[in-house]
N, C-alpha and C positions, 0 to 999 in steps of 0.2 A: 245526228252529225254526219253528212256527205262526205264522199272521199271525191277530191278533185282529179282531175286526169289531165295531165300536161304533154306538152309536144317536145321531143328532143331536138335542139338544134346542131349542135356538133361537138363532137369529142375533141378535149385539149390535151397536150401532152403534159400538164398540170392544170390544177385547179383554177377556175376563173377568180374565185375568192373574193375580196371585200369590194371590189370597185366596178359596178353594174351600171350604165346608164344608157335608157332608152334615146334614141336620137331624137331631138326635140321639134325638128321640123322635118320637112319631107326630103332626107338626105339618104344616101346610099350606105352609113355606116352605122352599127351600133358599135361603142369603144367598151372593150371590158379588158381587164388585165389580171394575171395572177402575181399576187403581192406577196407571198412570204417566202417559200422555199425557192432558192436560186436555180430553177430547174427551166423555166418559160422566160426568156430574157424579152421577149416579142409583145407588143400591144398589135390585138388583132380587131379588124373590121368585118361585120356583116351585112349584108343586105337585108332590110327591114322586113319586105313582104315575102320573099322566098327562105329567108335564112342561109343565103350562100356566101360562102366566105368570099371577101374582096380583097384581102392582101393583109400583110403583117408588116408593121412600121420597124423595119431594122435597118440593113445595111451597113455601110462604113460610118455614118454618125448614129447608128443606133444604140440604144442600151447597153451595158456590158455588167449590169447586175439585174437582180429581180426588180420587176416593177411593182410599185404599191398602189399606185392611182392612175386612173386615165380620166380625163374630161373632156366634154365637147363644148365648142363655144355656141351661143345661142341659135346663131344661122347653121350651124353644124359645118362651117368651112375650115375650122381649125381645132386643134385638140392639144392639150396637155397632158405630160405624163412626169411622174415622180419615182424616183428609184433608188435602189440601195447602192448604186454606183456613183453616189454623191453629186447628182445632178438631175435637174428639171429638164424637158425637151419640149418645144412647141414643135407642132407638125400641121403640114397643109394636108388634110383629109382627102381631098381628090387626087393629089400627085404620090401622096405618100412620103413626101419628102420632109427631112427635119429642116425647119427654120432658123432655129437659136435653141441653144443649149445654155442652161443658166446652171453656171459649178456652185457647189457647197463644200462646204468642209465637214461634212457628215451625210448620213443617210438623209433622204428626204422623203418624209412619209405621206406629205398631202398636198397638192395643188389644185389652183380653181383657176379659170380662164374667163375674162371679160373683154366685151368689145365697146362698151359705154364707159366714158372716163370723167371722173370729176375734175375739180379745179384743181391745181397742183398742191401737194403739201405744203402747209404754212406754219411750220413749227421752227423752234429756236433751236433745232438741231442744224450741225453745219450742211446744211444742202446750198448749194448756190444760187444765189439771187437771181441771174438769170434763166432757171429754170422755165422751160415754156409751158404753156397750158397743156395739159394731155387732150389730144385728138379725140372727138366722139368715137373716130373711126379706128384708134389706135387699140393694139394688142395689149392687155393688162394681167399680168400673172401675179398671184398670190403663193408662197412657198412655206412650208414649215415641217419640222422634221426633228432629228435627234440635236440639232444645235440649239433647240428651246427657242429659236429666234424667229419671227413672223415677218416676211419680206413681201414689198410692194414692186413688181418689176414693170415700169413703163417701156415697152420695146419700139417704141416710135423712132428711137434713136439706132436701134439696134442694126446692123447689116444684114440680119435674116438670111444668112448664107450657111446657116447650122451650125456654125462654130460658137465657141464660148463668148457671152456678153461680157462686158465690164461690171464689176462689182460694188461701184461707188455710185454716190449721189451724183455725181457728174455724169455718170452713165445711164442714169434715170433707173437707179435702185433706192429704194428708201426700206428703214426699218423701222417699225413699231416699239414705242417706248411705253412702259408702264410705271404708275406711281409718281409720286414727287421726286424720287431720286433717278429718274428717267432710266430704269434697268432696262440693260440690253436684251435680257431675255423674256420673251411674251409669256411664259408657262415655267413651273418649277419642275416640270417632266417634259418628256417627249412632246411634239406636238403631233394628234392623231390625225387632226382634220383641219381644212382651212375652207371658207364658203366665203364667195362676195353676195352682199346684200345690197345690189345696185341701186334698188328704189329708195333707199335711205343713205345713200353714199356711205357704206358702210361694209364691215366684213366680221366674221364670227370665225373663233377658233376654239378647239377642245383639245384638251392635253391629257397625259397620264395623270397629272396632280388634281384630276377631277373637277376641275374648273370649265366652264364656258365663258368665253370674253369676248364682248363688242367692241369693236375699235372703229373710228372715224377715219373714213379715206382721206380727208382733208387736212386734219391735224396730224394723222398717225396715233393718235393718242387714245388709251381705253377710255370708253364712255360707262360700261356697265359688266356685272361679272354675275355669273350664276356659280353657288358651290354646290356639288353633290359628293360630300364628304364620306357619306355612309358606304359607298359602292362606286366601283370602276365605272365609267361610260363607254359602253362598247360599240356603238356607233352615233353618228349625227348626221341627216340628210336635210336638204333644205327641198322644199315642194317646187314642182314644174312652176305654179305660180309664182313662187319667190315670197309667199305669204306665210310661210310657217317652217318649224324644224320639227323633225321626227327624231326622238332621243329613245334610246334602251340603254338601260343600266340595271343590273341585277335581272330580278324579274319584272321589272317598270318598264311600262311603254307610256311615253309623254309626248303630246304634241303642242308647240308651245308657238304663241303667235310673235312672228319678228318686228309687229308693231308694236305691240306693248310688253314684250317678254313675258308674259304671262301663260302658264297652261289653259287650254281650252279642252282638252281630254287627256285623262290618265287613268291607266288600269294597271293592276298587279295581276299577273298571270300566274299559272301552276307550273312553269317553266322559265327558263331564262332565254328571252330572245336575243339574237344576234344582229336583227334590225328590223325595221318595220316601216310600213309605207302606207299610207292613207288614200284612199280612191280619191283622185283629184277632181272627180265631176259630183258625185253624191255625198261625198264624205261619209257615207253610211257605214262601210266596210274598211277595215285595214287587213294587212297582210305581214307575216312574220316568217324570219327564217330561224334557226337555232342549231347550235353546234354539237349539243348533247345527244342529238339524235340526226333523222335524216329525212325529215319533215318539214313541209310547208304550210301554215295554217293560216286561214282567214277568220276574221272576228268580227262582231257584231260593234260597231264604232260606240254605239251608246251604252251597253252593257258589258261589254266586252268578251260575250259569250262566244265559244268557239263555234264556227258555223261550218267550217269544211277542212279537211286534212288532206294535203297533196303528198303522195306516196309516189316516189320513183326515182329519187336519187339515192345512191349507194356510199355516200358521205356526208359527213356536216355540212349544212346551207350555212353560207356567212352573210349571203346578201339576198334580199327580196324587194323588188320595187314594182309598181304600177308605170303601165304605158301613160304617156301625157294625155290621152283620149278614155283611159279607164276601162279600156275593153278587154287589157290582158295584163298580166302580172309575170315579172322573171323572177328566176331564181338562180343564183350560183353556188355550186358546189364542189368540195373537194374531189369528188369524182371525176373532175374535168369536164364537167358538161353545163349547160345554161339550159334551164326548160322554161316553155312558156305555156302559161296556164289561164285558162277562161274562167273568170268567176262565175258566168253564165253562159253555158254551153249554146255555142252559136254554131254557123255553118264553118266545118273544118277550112282552117287555115291560119297563117301567121298573122301579125299585126298589120293591118291594112290602115294608113295615115287618115285619121277625120280631121281634116283642116279646122272646121268650125268648132270641134272640142278641143283643138291643141292650141287654139290661138292663146297667146298672154294676156 
């Protein structure tokens, strides 16, 4: 078993926490946030080649509470953040300006952003019949949190001046409903994760009720569900190519096809991972974080055997994620740092964008 060596990016005033997303194209920001203790209310961006700090999304229209999630759009031009200040916000990553504030009645735990739009919702809910088709270039946001409600925000009608947008169907805001009774809540507990699945015009949500649910973006109705009643789900992430989910629950790591909703890899580990990420190119290894120690581990995807242990953090590791080209993986810890690791040692340096490997 080898020991990996990582590169320290930057210290934080508080730990980067649960949301770590390498930039998906050649853009100048990696977005990550500190989600739990209300110590660091900013969302910070870093240049991908040198690790230089680019700026913090704050200002008059910045968040006033801890930020739980930050996500980049596919082109890297926009970001969405979810916060304990009862709002989600949409940002211009080049200017650092807040474009829209999405108000909620409780803490927003998760948000996702998409720039590709399907046909508008066609349900029996009281959406206005004059709702226009969603433009392929329009921004759409998913949000979920302590309200237990899953919302789709079409921002093509929003003024994009940083202020609160409307919250009704007439404003382009739609709520997903489940079951014959059309329940307003998407889950029976706090929604911990929401993700777009654009390839199938769908989205996926994960809640404290130990359920994963699939939803149709056109009808706003639930299509499938997966129950993990034995243990709480600690993480759910979508692969860079949009083809599978990475799940951790208890000591289990599962990689689930979004096309079939069936697992194609599953392992029971000797510890409880906080997150998992599969090498997007070879799919031969996966990496994990862990909150019961300070280590990052690399495993063989076929056997689950431990290959390397990365030591360097001085606090629990909440997140581990591969870069889109598989050349590096990153880890985020309560020690206030993000570290970059090379699965196979090469010339020293941070991630340099590989356009051929990173194409979706």
